N, C-alpha and C positions, 0 to 999 in steps of 0.2 A: 504494500500500500504506500503510495507516494503522492503527496500533494505539494504543489508549488504555488507560491504567491497568493495565499488567501488574504483577503483584506477585511478588517473589522473597523468600521468608523464609529466614533463616539455618539453620533446622532442617529444611529440605526440599531435595531435589534439584531445581534449577530450570533450565529451558532453554526456548527458544522455537524453533519451526519454522515456516517460511513456504513457501507454494507458490512454485515458481520463476517468474521473470518475465524477459523479454528484457533483457539488459544491453548497453548501447551500449559504444563504445570508452571512454567516460568516464562514470562514474556517481557522483553525489553522494548521500550518505546522511547525514541529520541525526538525532542521538539526543539526548534530554534525560533526565537522571537526577535523581531527587529521593529522597534517603535518608529512611528512616522516622524518624531521630533527627538532631538538629542536629550531632552528632559522628559521623555515619555515614561509612563508608569505601567507596570504589569502587575495585576492582582492575581494571586494564586490561592485557591482554596482546596485543601486536601480533606479526604474523608476521615483520616486518622492523623493524629499528631505524633508521627513516628519518623525516624530518619529515612525510611523507605517511601514515605508519602510524597 
């Protein structure tokens, strides 16, 4: 699964949906974020407050 250049604007409701794919016992997902401005902010919310979240 590869996605390139999705855009989320602050004045729009933004979300992404993907088709399901088989998940093994352990799956690694890598995300890269690039704000539109040098002082951009990324908010991250995890389900659990653990190091692996």
